[in-house]
C-alpha positions in Angstrom: 0.0 0.0 0.0 1.4 3.4 -1.0 1.7 6.0 1.7 0.8 8.7 -0.8 -2.9 9.7 -0.5 -4.8 8.6 -3.6 -7.2 11.5 -3.2 -8.0 14.3 -0.9 -11.5 14.4 0.5 -10.9 16.9 3.2 -10.7 14.6 6.2 -8.9 15.9 9.3 -5.9 13.7 9.9 -6.2 11.7 13.0 -10.0 11.4 13.0 -11.2 7.9 13.8 -13.2 5.6 11.6 -14.7 2.2 12.5 -14.9 -0.2 9.6 -16.7 -3.5 10.1 -15.9 -6.5 8.0 -12.4 -5.1 7.4 -10.7 -8.5 7.0 -11.4 -8.8 3.3 -13.2 -7.4 0.3 -15.0 -4.0 0.5 -14.3 -3.6 4.2 -10.5 -4.2 3.8 -10.3 -1.8 0.9 -12.2 0.9 2.8 -9.9 0.5 5.8 -6.7 0.7 3.7 -7.9 3.7 1.8 -9.1 5.5 4.9 -5.7 5.1 6.4 -4.1 6.5 3.3 -6.2 9.6 3.8 -4.9 10.1 7.3 -7.7 8.6 9.3 -7.1 6.3 12.3 -8.8 3.0 11.6 -10.5 0.6 13.9 -10.8 -2.5 11.8 -13.4 -5.0 12.9 -13.9 -8.6 11.7 -14.9 -12.0 12.9 -11.7 -13.4 11.5 -8.9 -12.4 13.8 -6.1 -13.4 11.3 -7.7 -11.5 8.4 -8.3 -8.3 10.3 -4.8 -8.4 11.8 -3.4 -8.7 8.3 -5.3 -5.6 7.3 -4.0 -3.7 10.3 -0.5 -4.9 9.7 -0.6 -3.6 6.1 -1.8 -0.2 7.3 1.0 -0.1 9.9 3.7 -1.0 7.4 2.6 2.0 5.3 2.9 4.3 8.3 -0.8 4.5 9.2 -2.4 4.0 12.6 -4.9 1.2 13.1 -6.1 -1.3 15.6 -7.8 -4.7 15.1 -11.0 -5.7 16.8 -12.2 -9.3 16.6 -16.0 -9.1 17.1 -19.3 -10.5 16.0 -21.2 -7.3 15.2 -24.5 -9.0 16.0 -23.5 -9.7 19.6 -24.1 -6.8 22.0 -21.2 -7.7 24.3 -18.7 -7.8 21.4 -19.9 -4.5 20.0 -19.8 -2.7 23.4 -16.4 -4.0 24.1 -15.2 -3.2 20.6 -16.2 0.5 20.9 -14.7 0.7 24.4 -11.4 -0.7 23.1 -11.5 1.6 20.1 -12.0 4.8 22.1 -9.3 3.8 24.5 -6.8 3.1 21.8 -7.6 5.7 19.2 -10.0 8.3 20.6 -13.6 9.3 19.9 -15.1 7.9 16.7 -16.2 10.4 14.1 -17.0 8.0 11.3 -18.7 4.6 11.1 -18.8 2.1 8.1 -21.3 -0.7 8.6 -20.1 -3.2 6.1 -20.1 -6.6 7.9 -22.8 -9.1 7.3 -23.3 -12.7 6.2 -23.0 -13.8 2.6 -26.1 -14.3 0.5 -24.8 -17.7 -0.5 -25.2 -19.0 3.1 -28.4 -20.9 3.9 -29.7 -19.2 7.0 -33.1 -19.1 8.8 -34.9 -15.9 7.6 -35.4 -14.3 11.0 -32.0 -15.2 12.3 -30.3 -13.8 9.1 -32.3 -10.6 9.2 -31.2 -10.1 12.8 -27.6 -10.8 11.9 -27.5 -8.5 8.9 -30.0 -5.7 9.5 -30.0 -6.0 13.3 -26.3 -5.7 13.5 -26.3 -2.4 11.6 -28.7 -1.0 14.1 -26.7 -2.4 17.1 -23.5 -0.9 15.8 -25.1 2.4 15.1 -26.9 2.7 18.4 -23.9 1.6 20.4 -21.7 4.2 18.6 -24.2 7.0 19.2 -24.8 6.1 22.8 -21.1 6.7 23.6 -21.3 10.2 22.2 -20.0 11.4 18.8 -18.0 14.5 17.8 -19.5 17.2 15.6 -19.9 16.6 11.9 -19.9 12.8 12.4 -21.1 10.5 9.6 -21.9 6.9 8.8 -22.2 4.9 5.7 -24.1 1.6 5.6 -23.4 -1.0 2.9 -26.6 -2.2 1.3 -26.8 -3.8 -2.1 -28.5 -3.6 -5.5 -30.3 -6.7 -4.3 -32.1 -4.5 -1.8 -33.3 -1.7 -4.2 -33.7 -3.1 -7.7 -32.4 -6.6 -8.2 -33.9 -9.6 -6.4 -31.8 -12.6 -5.4 -32.6 -16.2 -4.7 -32.0 -15.4 -1.0 -35.1 -14.0 0.6 -33.4 -12.9 3.7 -30.6 -11.1 1.8 -32.9 -9.0 -0.3 -35.1 -8.2 2.7 -32.1 -7.3 4.9 -30.4 -5.1 2.3 -33.7 -3.3 1.7 -34.1 -2.9 5.4 -30.6 -1.3 5.7 -31.6 1.2 3.1 -34.8 2.0 5.0 -32.9 2.3 8.3 -30.4 4.7 6.7 -33.2 6.9 5.6 -34.7 6.9 9.0 -31.4 7.9 10.6 -31.0 10.7 8.0 -34.5 12.0 8.7 -34.0 11.9 12.5 -30.3 12.8 12.9 -28.9 12.2 16.3 -26.3 14.9 17.2 -26.3 16.0 13.5 -24.9 12.7 12.2 -25.2 12.3 8.5 -26.4 8.9 7.3 -26.0 7.5 3.8 -25.7 4.1 2.1 -24.0 2.5 -0.9 -25.5 -0.2 -3.0 -22.7 -2.3 -4.6 -23.4 -4.4 -7.6 -21.2 -7.3 -8.6 -17.9 -6.8 -6.8 -14.7 -8.8 -7.2 -14.3 -10.0 -3.6 -13.6 -13.5 -2.2 -17.3 -14.1 -1.8 -17.7 -13.9 -5.6 -14.6 -15.7 -6.6 -15.1 -17.3 -9.9 -18.4 -15.6 -10.6 -17.3 -13.7 -13.6 -16.2 -16.9 -15.3 -19.5 -18.7 -14.6 -22.4 -18.8 -17.0 -24.5 -16.6 -14.7 -21.7 -14.2 -14.3 -21.1 -13.9 -18.0 -24.7 -13.2 -18.7 -24.8 -10.6 -16.0 -21.7 -8.8 -17.1 -22.9 -8.8 -20.7 -25.7 -6.5 -19.5 -23.4 -4.2 -17.5 -22.5 -1.1 -19.6 -18.9 -1.2 -18.2 -18.6 -4.9 -18.9 -16.7 -5.7 -15.7 -17.2 -6.3 -12.0 -16.5 -3.6 -9.5 -13.2 -3.7 -7.6 -13.3 -3.3 -3.8 -11.7 0.1 -4.3 -14.5 1.2 -6.5 -16.9 0.8 -3.6 -14.4 2.0 -0.9 -13.9 5.3 -2.7 -17.7 5.9 -2.9 -18.0 5.1 0.8 -15.2 7.4 1.8 -16.6 10.3 -0.3 -20.0 10.0 1.4 -18.3 10.0 4.8 -16.1 12.9 4.0 -16.5 16.7 4.6 -16.8 17.1 0.8 -20.2 15.4 1.2 -21.3 17.6 4.1 -24.7 18.3 2.6 -25.5 14.8 1.4 -27.8 13.0 3.8 -30.2 10.1 3.3 -28.8 9.0 -0.1 -28.6 5.4 -1.4 -25.8 5.5 -4.0 -25.7 2.6 -6.4 -22.1 1.7 -7.3 -22.8 -0.9 -10.1 -21.4 0.4 -13.3 -24.9 1.2 -14.5 -26.0 -2.4 -14.2 -29.4 -1.7 -12.6 -30.4 0.8 -15.2 -30.2 -2.0 -17.8 -32.5 -4.4 -15.9 
């Protein structure tokens, strides 16, 4: 990872961001790019080895980050994680709710909705209850599966739609002036979709994408960081599709 910032979004160096699901994919990319921009990163993940690797990469590049091993749907883990973050890095100005189960996992509907949508609410409310600094912001990671495209997984589509609705609720009733937005990634080249582009389903889907490719994790990370940033200070309650124009072709 280069130590040279890839872009300048107006962040104050040293401000703290919590990124859940930072062990791989979109969360990892968001944590790495946030550190490049001078933010202190609290990287959270269920996989201790993966999130430690993310933090190690940030540290080698001269950034400041800590690893939190946590299940974001467990209240005790979340409370402890924010306590550890504030003790190690300071007050948390930014939150990225990215963690959640894969749509490919066969889960009970009610359990899965609690794990994915409920965890976003748990993370958000725990963060807010500890007090946030002025001009704080959060970004929730939804999906095109929650706003336009349906999936075979009922709980996944319902949960992602719920995340979008919860984001709008937060934006309309801002606590301490916190801005709330969401991104809706399309097909993204992460470990969860390994091999998808080469599959028959993947080839058909990409043929209908105007850009003819999957997103990279950085494509999504840059959108997340823009919505968090001071440059987006008057953007609130937005769901931003980051899908190469895929949904407009459906």
